[in-house]
N, C-alpha and C positions, 0 to 999 in steps of 0.2 A: 322736047326732042333734042335740043342743043345740049342739055345736061347729060342725056344718055350717050350722045356721041362723044362728049368729053370724057365720061367715065370709061367707055370702051377704049378710047385712045390711051388712057392711063392704066389699062390692064383689067378692067372689069369684064366678067364673062356674061353671056346672054342669060345663063341660068340664074346668076345672081340678080340681074336686073329684072327678071320676070317675077321674082319674089319681092313683093312690096315691103314685107317686114324686114328684109335684108338691105333695103335701100340706104338707110343711114349708115349701117355698118359698112356697106360697099363704098359709100362716099368717103368715110373715114379711112378705110383700108387703102383705097387707091390714091388718096391725096396726102396721106401722112408722110410718104417718102419725099414728096415735093415740099411739104411744110418743114420737114427735117432739113432738107437741103437749103431752104431759105433761111432757117434759123442758124445753120452753120455759117452761111455767107455773112449774115448780120453780125454774128459773134466775131468772125475774123475781121470784118470791117471795123467794128468797135475797138478791138484790141490794137489793130494797126494804127487807128487814129489816135488812141490814147497813149500808145507806147512808141509812137513815131517809127523809127527804123527797127525797133526790137520786135522780132517775130514772136508770135503767140507761143510756139514751142520753146523758144528761149526763155520767155517769161515763166512758163510752167517749170522749166528746169531751174530757174532762179528761185522760185518759191520752194521747190523740193529741196534744193541745196540749203536754203536758209532754214527750213524746218529741220533738216538733218543736223545742221550745225547747232541750232538751239537745243535740240534733243541731246546732243553730245555734251553740250555745256551743262544742261540740267543734270545729266547723269554724273558728270565730273564734280559738279557743285555738291551733290549729295555725298559723294565719297570724300572729297577734300574741300570743304566749304571755305576755309581760310585761304587756301591757295587759289581757288577759283575767284574769290572776291578780290584778292590782291592783284591777280593778273588782269582781270577785266577792269578794275579801277585804275591800274597803271595806264592801260591803253586809253581809257576814256578821259583820264586827267590830261594825258599828252594831247589827245585830240581837242579837248576843250581849250588848252593853252594855245594850240595852233590856230584855232578859230578866233581866240581873243586877240592874238597878235595881228592877224591879217584882216579879219572881218570887223573887229571892234576898233583896234588901234591903228589899222591901216599901215603896217610896217612896210609892205612892198610899195605902196603908193608914196610913202615918205622916203623911199630909198634906203631903208634901214636893213632890209633882209630879215631872215628868220633867226631868232635867238635860240639856238639849239640847247645851250646850257640851261636856260629857263625851262624849256620843255622837259629836259632830263630831270631837273629838280622837281617839277610837278609830278612826273611819272614816278619818281622815287618816293615822294611823300604819299601819293595815292596808293602805290602798291605795297609799301612797307608799313605805312602808318594807318591811313584812313580806312582802306578796304578791310583789313583784318580786325581793327578795333571796332569799326561800325558793325561788322558782322556779329561780334561778341555782344556789343551793346544792344542791338535789335533783339538778339536772343534773350538777353537779360530782361528787357522790357516785356517780352512775351511771357516770360515765366513769373516775374515778380509782381507785375501790375495786372491783377485779375479781379474784376468786379462781377460776380455771378449775377445773371439776370439783367444787367445793364450794359450791353455791348457798346453803345455809343459813348456812355460816360467812361467806360474803360479805355476807348480809343482816345478820348479827350485827355484823360490822365496820362496816357503814354506820350501824346504829343507835347503836353506841358512839361513832362520830365525831359523829353528829348530836347526841347528848345531852351529850357532853363539850365540844364546840366551839360548835355553833350555838345550842343551848339556853341555855348559860351567857351567851354574848354577846348573844343576842336579849333575854334577860331584863334584862340590864344596860342595853341601849339603850332598851328599852321603859320601864322604871321611870324612867330619867333623863329621857327625852323627855317623858313624862307630867308629871313634876314641873316641868320647865321651862315647858311649856305652861300648867300650872296656876298658875305663879308661886310655887311652893314650892321648898324646898331639896333638890336632887337627892341630896346626900350623906345627909341624914337619911332620905330616902325609901328609899335603898338599905340603910342600916343597919337600918332597922326591918322591911323587907319581903323583901329579896333572898334570904337563905338559907331563910327559911320557904317562900317561893314555889317555890324550886328543889327543895326536898324534896317538895313536893306534886306538882310536875311529874314527878319521877322515879317517883311512885306509879302513873302511868297511861300516860305518853307512850312509854316504851320498848316496851311491848307494842303500842300503837297503831301506832307507826312500823314495827315488825317486820311487821305485817300489811300496812301501807301500802306498804312497799318491796317486799314479796314478791308481792302480788297486784294492786296498782293500777297502771295505766299511768302513766308519768312525768308526762304532761301534766295528770293529774287529782289528783296527790298533795297539792298545796296546798289544793285544794278539799276533799278528804277531811279534812285537818287542821282546816279551818275548820268543817266540818259536825260533826265529833266534838266540837269545842269547845262547840257549842250544847248537845249532850247532856251534856257535863260540867257546864255551868252548871245545867241542869235537875236533875242528880243532886245538886249542892250545895244547890239549893232544897229537894229532898226531905229531905236530911239536916237542913237547918235547920228544916223543919216538924216534925221528930221531937223537937225540943228539944235542949238540951245545947249543945255547942260550936258557935260560928258559923264557918262555913267561908268563906274568901275565894275569890272568883272570879278565875281566872287568865287571862292572855292565851293565845291558842292556841300550843301547842308552845313554851312558854317554856323 
């Protein structure tokens, strides 16, 4: 009897209740608005808790804006791949250098301030050299190294070529050009840094590039490399905060 009273309270008619076959349908029909309301409150509570002061509508707007920006970047990258790669790489190189200066090296805590000249040099190298050349290189790997029927072996061959040819040459050019722009001796820079940096490169980038070549579309591989480099710098910062050996921040995919 109590169930019938509850159903009538939520809008069920006497005719519906007299038909036993419609009882379950009646229960669902009358309680679904209440369940929907509870779900909506739960969803709002979850998002408010997870996003602190950020409202759910603002979060949705942020997602839509991010998706729109990424779609615009994809369209532009298809039309002008070298320009898109150069621009995104310049921005991410500059961001990575800023992270390195303050998160890894602790310039602010040491009272040094930000070295804008160094950030500009990194952005210049990333936008004018690494981004366009890496785009061409990844395209060449895609076309030239093809092993029909053996996709994993094909990826391994591309990674091997990338790490033995491109990584070694890119590191040489990077360190030399940085030394020249800084006004220091390129030979001394190479002698003190090259092999140490190359060893650290081979600790992480072969696996990253295997995943990159296997799962990421060709047009976004340079972007993935640059984004992973930001995470690599954060990881170095974490290791530094634990004490012990100080780790050098590396250029992307050296």
